[in-house]
MARKOLPA-956114 format. One record per atom (N, C-alpha, C): residue in three letters; x, z, y; atom name. Coordinates in pm, whole numbers. Atoms other than C-alpha are relative to their C-alpha. Example, Ala and Ser with C-alpha at 12.3 -4.5 7.8 and 13.67 -1.06 7.14 Angstrom:
2
ATOM  resn      c1      c3      c2  name
ATOM   ALA      89       0    -119     N
ATOM   ALA    1230     780    -450    CA
ATOM   ALA      90       0     120     C
ATOM   SER     -82      -6    -119     N
ATOM   SER    1367     714    -106    CA
ATOM   SER     -77      73     109     C
//
This chain:
152
ATOM  resn      c1      c3      c2  name
ATOM   UNK     154     -32     -59     N
ATOM   UNK    2421   -3954    1029    CA
ATOM   UNK      51     102     155     C
ATOM   UNK      -9     -41    -166     N
ATOM   UNK    2448   -3862    1431    CA
ATOM   UNK      -7     174     -19     C
ATOM   UNK      21    -126     -23     N
ATOM   UNK    2518   -3517    1515    CA
ATOM   UNK    -140      87      36     C
ATOM   UNK     113     -41     -84     N
ATOM   UNK    2230   -3515    1744    CA
ATOM   UNK    -139       1    -193     C
ATOM   UNK      85      -7      91     N
ATOM   UNK    1994   -3561    1384    CA
ATOM   UNK      60     111    -112     C
ATOM   UNK     -72    -149      83     N
ATOM   UNK    2207   -3313    1146    CA
ATOM   UNK     -62      97      94     C
ATOM   UNK      25     -67     -84     N
ATOM   UNK    2142   -3097    1464    CA
ATOM   UNK    -149      28     -53     C
ATOM   UNK     153     -22       3     N
ATOM   UNK    1763   -3138    1439    CA
ATOM   UNK     -82      23    -192     C
ATOM   UNK      29      -6     149     N
ATOM   UNK    1762   -3150    1011    CA
ATOM   UNK      15     164     -17     C
ATOM   UNK     -50    -113      -2     N
ATOM   UNK    1972   -2795    1062    CA
ATOM   UNK    -137      94      40     C
ATOM   UNK      46    -135     -48     N
ATOM   UNK    1705   -2636    1284    CA
ATOM   UNK    -185       3     -47     C
ATOM   UNK     153     -74      49     N
ATOM   UNK    1343   -2704    1112    CA
ATOM   UNK      -6      85     -67     C
ATOM   UNK       0     -98      34     N
ATOM   UNK    1398   -2441     925    CA
ATOM   UNK     -88     127      93     C
ATOM   UNK      37    -115     -88     N
ATOM   UNK    1357   -2220    1190    CA
ATOM   UNK    -120     -29      60     C
ATOM   UNK     105      26     -37     N
ATOM   UNK    1120   -2415    1380    CA
ATOM   UNK    -138       8     -57     C
ATOM   UNK     126     -19     103     N
ATOM   UNK     882   -2419    1079    CA
ATOM   UNK     -46     134       0     C
ATOM   UNK      55    -103      21     N
ATOM   UNK     897   -2065    1067    CA
ATOM   UNK      28      75     110     C
ATOM   UNK      57     -17    -128     N
ATOM   UNK     819   -2033    1434    CA
ATOM   UNK    -118     -10      15     C
ATOM   UNK     175      99     -18     N
ATOM   UNK     500   -2227    1450    CA
ATOM   UNK     -51      77    -141     C
ATOM   UNK     113     -42      99     N
ATOM   UNK     391   -2053    1119    CA
ATOM   UNK     -24     185      49     C
ATOM   UNK      39    -139     -57     N
ATOM   UNK     455   -1691    1265    CA
ATOM   UNK     -96      -9     118     C
ATOM   UNK      98      -8     -94     N
ATOM   UNK     298   -1799    1596    CA
ATOM   UNK    -128       3     -31     C
ATOM   UNK     200     108      33     N
ATOM   UNK     -48   -1937    1428    CA
ATOM   UNK     -54      89     -85     C
ATOM   UNK       9    -134      71     N
ATOM   UNK     -59   -1578    1217    CA
ATOM   UNK    -109      68      75     C
ATOM   UNK     115    -106     -41     N
ATOM   UNK    -373   -1403    1238    CA
ATOM   UNK      74     182     -46     C
ATOM   UNK     -36    -116      37     N
ATOM   UNK    -317   -1024    1289    CA
ATOM   UNK    -148      64     -93     C
ATOM   UNK      91     -50      17     N
ATOM   UNK    -556    -888    1015    CA
ATOM   UNK      16     150     -86     C
ATOM   UNK       1    -106      43     N
ATOM   UNK    -468    -552     996    CA
ATOM   UNK    -111     111      59     C
ATOM   UNK     144     -57     -54     N
ATOM   UNK    -750    -257    1100    CA
ATOM   UNK      81       3     158     C
ATOM   UNK      22     -79    -168     N
ATOM   UNK    -772    -157    1487    CA
ATOM   UNK     -26     133      21     C
ATOM   UNK      12    -169      17     N
ATOM   UNK    -747     215    1554    CA
ATOM   UNK    -156      -3      92     C
ATOM   UNK     130     -64      -9     N
ATOM   UNK   -1121     354    1618    CA
ATOM   UNK      13      69     146     C
ATOM   UNK      -2    -123     -72     N
ATOM   UNK   -1164     572    1936    CA
ATOM   UNK     -88      36      60     C
ATOM   UNK     155     -70     -74     N
ATOM   UNK   -1453     771    1943    CA
ATOM   UNK     -33      23     102     C
ATOM   UNK      31     -40    -131     N
ATOM   UNK   -1612     828    2241    CA
ATOM   UNK      20    -132      94     C
ATOM   UNK     -58     135    -103     N
ATOM   UNK   -1442     519    2395    CA
ATOM   UNK    -103    -139     -35     C
ATOM   UNK      36     115      45     N
ATOM   UNK   -1531     219    2161    CA
ATOM   UNK    -186      44     -54     C
ATOM   UNK     178      90      18     N
ATOM   UNK   -1906      49    2155    CA
ATOM   UNK     -10     -47    -178     C
ATOM   UNK      32      85      96     N
ATOM   UNK   -2068     -44    1806    CA
ATOM   UNK     -26    -147      59     C
ATOM   UNK      36     153      -8     N
ATOM   UNK   -2109    -424    1846    CA
ATOM   UNK     -91     -50       4     C
ATOM   UNK     179       3      14     N
ATOM   UNK   -2460    -409    1686    CA
ATOM   UNK     -65      58      84     C
ATOM   UNK     143     -63     -86     N
ATOM   UNK   -2658    -162    1888    CA
ATOM   UNK      41      56     108     C
ATOM   UNK    -153     -34    -105     N
ATOM   UNK   -2343     -62    2144    CA
ATOM   UNK     -54     116      18     C
ATOM   UNK      -2    -136     -16     N
ATOM   UNK   -2427     295    2108    CA
ATOM   UNK     187      45      15     C
ATOM   UNK    -135     -15     -19     N
ATOM   UNK   -2097     467    2159    CA
ATOM   UNK      44      30    -136     C
ATOM   UNK     -57     -35     101     N
ATOM   UNK   -1867     496    1875    CA
ATOM   UNK      53     165     -37     C
ATOM   UNK     -14    -108     -35     N
ATOM   UNK   -1906     895    1809    CA
ATOM   UNK      72      79    -134     C
ATOM   UNK     -29     -73     164     N
ATOM   UNK   -1841     992    1424    CA
ATOM   UNK      91     -69    -100     C
ATOM   UNK    -114      97      82     N
ATOM   UNK   -1515     809    1312    CA
ATOM   UNK     -53      37    -176     C
ATOM   UNK       7       8     150     N
ATOM   UNK   -1607     893     947    CA
ATOM   UNK     -84     -89     -42     C
ATOM   UNK      95     178      62     N
ATOM   UNK   -1863     582     935    CA
ATOM   UNK      49     -75      21     C
ATOM   UNK     -23     138     -79     N
ATOM   UNK   -1718     388    1189    CA
ATOM   UNK      63     -95    -159     C
ATOM   UNK     -11     114      82     N
ATOM   UNK   -1616      64    1044    CA
ATOM   UNK      25    -178      93     C
ATOM   UNK      10     126    -102     N
ATOM   UNK   -1519    -301    1183    CA
ATOM   UNK      26     -99     -87     C
ATOM   UNK       2     143      31     N
ATOM   UNK   -1477    -682    1104    CA
ATOM   UNK     123      -8     105     C
ATOM   UNK    -125      86     -84     N
ATOM   UNK   -1108    -868    1178    CA
ATOM   UNK     -80    -116       8     C
ATOM   UNK      50     132      54     N
ATOM   UNK   -1245   -1212    1231    CA
ATOM   UNK      94    -117     -32     C
ATOM   UNK     -85     104      29     N
ATOM   UNK   -1083   -1538    1134    CA
ATOM   UNK     117      -4     130     C
ATOM   UNK     -86      23    -129     N
ATOM   UNK    -921   -1547    1534    CA
ATOM   UNK     117     126     -12     C
ATOM   UNK     -84    -117     -43     N
ATOM   UNK    -793   -1185    1493    CA
ATOM   UNK     -83      75      93     C
ATOM   UNK      74     -94     -93     N
ATOM   UNK   -1073    -998    1679    CA
ATOM   UNK     -57     105     -56     C
ATOM   UNK      91     -74      31     N
ATOM   UNK   -1180    -673    1598    CA
ATOM   UNK    -127      40      33     C
ATOM   UNK     130     -21     -29     N
ATOM   UNK   -1560    -589    1597    CA
ATOM   UNK     -13     124     -57     C
ATOM   UNK       5    -116      77     N
ATOM   UNK   -1624    -236    1548    CA
ATOM   UNK    -127      68      -4     C
ATOM   UNK     116     -53       5     N
ATOM   UNK   -1926     -70    1449    CA
ATOM   UNK       3     155     -15     C
ATOM   UNK      61    -170      42     N
ATOM   UNK   -2078     280    1423    CA
ATOM   UNK     -16      57    -170     C
ATOM   UNK      77     -75     136     N
ATOM   UNK   -2227     288    1074    CA
ATOM   UNK      14    -137     -76     C
ATOM   UNK      11      79     114     N
ATOM   UNK   -2194      53     781    CA
ATOM   UNK    -127     -97     -23     C
ATOM   UNK     119      93      -9     N
ATOM   UNK   -2552     -46     848    CA
ATOM   UNK     -21     -82      78     C
ATOM   UNK     -15      13    -129     N
ATOM   UNK   -2465    -176    1191    CA
ATOM   UNK      48    -118     -51     C
ATOM   UNK    -111     108      -9     N
ATOM   UNK   -2181    -396    1078    CA
ATOM   UNK     -75    -111    -141     C
ATOM   UNK      69      94      91     N
ATOM   UNK   -2411    -551     738    CA
ATOM   UNK    -121     -57      68     C
ATOM   UNK      84      43     -71     N
ATOM   UNK   -2697    -591     956    CA
ATOM   UNK      72    -130     111     C
ATOM   UNK     -61     103     -87     N
ATOM   UNK   -2463    -806    1217    CA
ATOM   UNK      23     -87     -72     C
ATOM   UNK     -35      92     114     N
ATOM   UNK   -2374    -998     939    CA
ATOM   UNK    -125     -56     -78     C
ATOM   UNK     133      16      61     N
ATOM   UNK   -2707   -1005     775    CA
ATOM   UNK     -87    -127      85     C
ATOM   UNK      53      59    -103     N
ATOM   UNK   -2840   -1145    1120    CA
ATOM   UNK      41    -121      38     C
ATOM   UNK     -79     122     -15     N
ATOM   UNK   -2602   -1409    1125    CA
ATOM   UNK      70       9     143     C
ATOM   UNK     -56     -56    -167     N
ATOM   UNK   -2469   -1253    1457    CA
ATOM   UNK     142     -67     -17     C
ATOM   UNK     -78       3      43     N
ATOM   UNK   -2145   -1370    1260    CA
ATOM   UNK       9     -72    -148     C
ATOM   UNK      55      98     160     N
ATOM   UNK   -2101   -1659     979    CA
ATOM   UNK     115      97    -113     C
ATOM   UNK     -77     -40     106     N
ATOM   UNK   -1932   -1514     693    CA
ATOM   UNK     101     -57     -58     C
ATOM   UNK    -142      25      42     N
ATOM   UNK   -1635   -1715     665    CA
ATOM   UNK      53     -12     141     C
ATOM   UNK     -63     -54    -135     N
ATOM   UNK   -1538   -1636    1041    CA
ATOM   UNK      -7     204     -54     C
ATOM   UNK     -61    -179      24     N
ATOM   UNK   -1483   -1250     857    CA
ATOM   UNK     125     -22    -114     C
ATOM   UNK    -131       8       5     N
ATOM   UNK   -1123   -1228     775    CA
ATOM   UNK      24     161     -91     C
ATOM   UNK     -34    -159      93     N
ATOM   UNK   -1137    -845     647    CA
ATOM   UNK    -162      71      76     C
ATOM   UNK      91    -122     -46     N
ATOM   UNK   -1386    -545     669    CA
ATOM   UNK      71     139     -50     C
ATOM   UNK     -41    -139       9     N
ATOM   UNK   -1254    -212     721    CA
ATOM   UNK    -111     112     -12     C
ATOM   UNK      87     -76      17     N
ATOM   UNK   -1447     113     666    CA
ATOM   UNK     105     158       0     C
ATOM   UNK     -69    -114       1     N
ATOM   UNK   -1329     465     736    CA
ATOM   UNK      13     117    -118     C
ATOM   UNK     -37     -93     109     N
ATOM   UNK   -1196     709     494    CA
ATOM   UNK    -122     157      37     C
ATOM   UNK      19    -129     -51     N
ATOM   UNK   -1413     987     514    CA
ATOM   UNK      64     138     -34     C
ATOM   UNK     -68    -162     -14     N
ATOM   UNK   -1187    1275     411    CA
ATOM   UNK     130     -49      85     C
ATOM   UNK     -90      30     -73     N
ATOM   UNK    -974    1093     630    CA
ATOM   UNK      16     -97     132     C
ATOM   UNK      97      80    -106     N
ATOM   UNK   -1181     932     964    CA
ATOM   UNK     143     -87      58     C
ATOM   UNK     -83      91     -89     N
ATOM   UNK    -839     778    1108    CA
ATOM   UNK      39     -75     -73     C
ATOM   UNK     -69      89      79     N
ATOM   UNK    -750     588     846    CA
ATOM   UNK    -108     -97    -112     C
ATOM   UNK      85     108      16     N
ATOM   UNK    -928     255     771    CA
ATOM   UNK      73    -100    -114     C
ATOM   UNK      -2      73     113     N
ATOM   UNK    -964      94     429    CA
ATOM   UNK     -67     -73       1     C
ATOM   UNK      23     117      16     N
ATOM   UNK   -1019    -216     313    CA
ATOM   UNK    -153      13     -96     C
ATOM   UNK     159     -46      20     N
ATOM   UNK   -1446    -206     224    CA
ATOM   UNK      -1     -68    -123     C
ATOM   UNK      22      38     133     N
ATOM   UNK   -1332    -395    -112    CA
ATOM   UNK      69      69    -116     C
ATOM   UNK     -49     -89      56     N
ATOM   UNK   -1128    -156    -245    CA
ATOM   UNK     -37     154       0     C
ATOM   UNK      27    -121     -61     N
ATOM   UNK   -1310     161     -82    CA
ATOM   UNK    -121      53    -127     C
ATOM   UNK     115     -54      93     N
ATOM   UNK   -1513     363    -330    CA
ATOM   UNK    -142      79     101     C
ATOM   UNK     108     -25     -94     N
ATOM   UNK   -1838     386    -188    CA
ATOM   UNK    -152     108     -43     C
ATOM   UNK     107     -89      30     N
ATOM   UNK   -2099     683    -195    CA
ATOM   UNK    -135     -49     111     C
ATOM   UNK      95       4     -39     N
ATOM   UNK   -2466     603    -116    CA
ATOM   UNK    -107     104     -13     C
ATOM   UNK     159    -112      32     N
ATOM   UNK   -2770     894     -61    CA
ATOM   UNK     -31      43     117     C
ATOM   UNK     113     -52     -80     N
ATOM   UNK   -3039    1030     160    CA
ATOM   UNK     106     145     112     C
ATOM   UNK     -12     -70     -92     N
ATOM   UNK   -2842    1319     225    CA
ATOM   UNK     168      20      45     C
ATOM   UNK    -116      34    -110     N
ATOM   UNK   -2539    1148     389    CA
ATOM   UNK     -49     -43     134     C
ATOM   UNK      57       5     -93     N
ATOM   UNK   -2619    1156     726    CA
ATOM   UNK      77     -86     124     C
ATOM   UNK     -94      90    -107     N
ATOM   UNK   -2449     887     947    CA
ATOM   UNK     -53     -52      91     C
ATOM   UNK      47      24    -127     N
ATOM   UNK   -2516     759    1291    CA
ATOM   UNK    -127     -90      15     C
ATOM   UNK      97      94      -2     N
ATOM   UNK   -2756     496    1196    CA
ATOM   UNK    -142      14    -162     C
ATOM   UNK      52     -19     102     N
ATOM   UNK   -2899     670     887    CA
ATOM   UNK      33    -112    -123     C
ATOM   UNK     -16      78     133     N
ATOM   UNK   -2720     416     629    CA
ATOM   UNK      50      71     -99     C
ATOM   UNK     -61     -97      68     N
ATOM   UNK   -2599     685     451    CA
ATOM   UNK     103     -37    -112     C
ATOM   UNK    -104      -1      85     N
ATOM   UNK   -2295     581     301    CA
ATOM   UNK     117      42      75     C
ATOM   UNK    -107     -32     -22     N
ATOM   UNK   -1940     699     278    CA
ATOM   UNK      93     -51     -75     C
ATOM   UNK    -107      40      82     N
ATOM   UNK   -1625     552     195    CA
ATOM   UNK      93     117     -51     C
ATOM   UNK    -147    -143      41     N
ATOM   UNK   -1324     749     -13    CA
ATOM   UNK      73    -137       8     C
ATOM   UNK    -109      57      68     N
ATOM   UNK   -1015     591    -102    CA
ATOM   UNK      76      40    -137     C
ATOM   UNK     -45     -69     140     N
ATOM   UNK    -972     836    -369    CA
ATOM   UNK    -165       8     -91     C
ATOM   UNK     141      -3     100     N
ATOM   UNK   -1239     743    -636    CA
ATOM   UNK     -28     114     -39     C
ATOM   UNK      21    -119      76     N
ATOM   UNK   -1241    1080    -828    CA
ATOM   UNK     -61      77     135     C
ATOM   UNK      52     -43    -139     N
ATOM   UNK   -1301    1217    -453    CA
ATOM   UNK    -169     -21      -1     C
ATOM   UNK     127      70     -67     N
ATOM   UNK   -1598     985    -416    CA
ATOM   UNK    -125      61    -141     C
ATOM   UNK      82     -44     111     N
ATOM   UNK   -1720    1069    -749    CA
ATOM   UNK     -73     153     -22     C
ATOM   UNK     -14    -194      20     N
ATOM   UNK   -1705    1480    -707    CA
ATOM   UNK     -92     -14     182     C
ATOM   UNK     102       6    -119     N
ATOM   UNK   -1907    1362    -332    CA
ATOM   UNK    -119     -24     -44     C
ATOM   UNK     107      96     -19     N
ATOM   UNK   -2165    1150    -462    CA
ATOM   UNK     -50     147    -126     C
ATOM   UNK     138     -88      46     N
ATOM   UNK   -2266    1439    -732    CA
ATOM   UNK     -61     118      71     C
ATOM   UNK       9    -103     -96     N
ATOM   UNK   -2234    1742    -435    CA
ATOM   UNK    -131     -45      44     C
ATOM   UNK     112      20     -53     N
ATOM   UNK   -2466    1549    -279    CA
ATOM   UNK    -118    -105     -33     C
ATOM   UNK     125      66     135     N
ATOM   UNK   -2726    1392    -564    CA
ATOM   UNK      22    -141      28     C
ATOM   UNK      49     141     -73     N
ATOM   UNK   -2626    1047    -418    CA
ATOM   UNK      49     -89    -116     C
ATOM   UNK     -52      88     128     N
ATOM   UNK   -2496     728    -605    CA
ATOM   UNK     102     -50      19     C
ATOM   UNK    -128     129      47     N
ATOM   UNK   -2144     549    -685    CA
ATOM   UNK     -34     -77      -2     C
ATOM   UNK      20     136      13     N
ATOM   UNK   -2188     227    -570    CA
ATOM   UNK     158     -73     -94     C
ATOM   UNK    -116      61     111     N
ATOM   UNK   -2021     -16    -848    CA
ATOM   UNK      33    -110      82     C
ATOM   UNK     -46      95     -89     N
ATOM   UNK   -1960    -262    -573    CA
ATOM   UNK     -32     -16     159     C
ATOM   UNK      15     -10    -108     N
ATOM   UNK   -1928    -310    -214    CA
ATOM   UNK    -129     -88      41     C
ATOM   UNK      79     100     -60     N
ATOM   UNK   -2160    -632    -181    CA
ATOM   UNK    -164      31     -26     C
ATOM   UNK     158     -43     -20     N
ATOM   UNK   -2474    -440    -258    CA
ATOM   UNK     -20      73      92     C
ATOM   UNK      29     -27    -103     N
ATOM   UNK   -2458    -320      34    CA
ATOM   UNK     -58    -158      92     C
ATOM   UNK      44     166     -78     N
ATOM   UNK   -2457    -677     202    CA
ATOM   UNK    -143     -52     -56     C
ATOM   UNK     137      28      24     N
ATOM   UNK   -2767    -778     -17    CA
ATOM   UNK     -50     120      30     C
ATOM   UNK      93    -116     -74     N
ATOM   UNK   -2942    -450     132    CA
ATOM   UNK     -30     -38     111     C
ATOM   UNK      54      30    -190     N
ATOM   UNK   -2952    -594     488    CA
ATOM   UNK      24    -157       8     C
//
């Protein structure tokens, strides 16, 4: 085998790794800047980070929302195809600077939860705290996040 062919064969794993790395999409949550970022759906400025959320698209773009109701209305109205949604993140009500995957969040729905667009949903990373919050506010602990999607 010639030295050129040998060099190419030895370089293939490195080249393949570079190609795969350059094609990967960042699916991590992007920080939400209250008072600066605007809601993708209603264009209002995001003011209360406790209710903020975002979609990361399959292209890596972060779409930010001021309330889960805006996010699910945006999806429900076909403004983004479901297959273009890579991840959905929601703010942890107790730690608003922390965005958590909606699929693992404990979600509480109730009329006493005063979110920006009156969606009435708070997300928690700690299920015990979500249960306590639901009891304190006479709200409902949702069994699955898809219930929000069905409502919109």
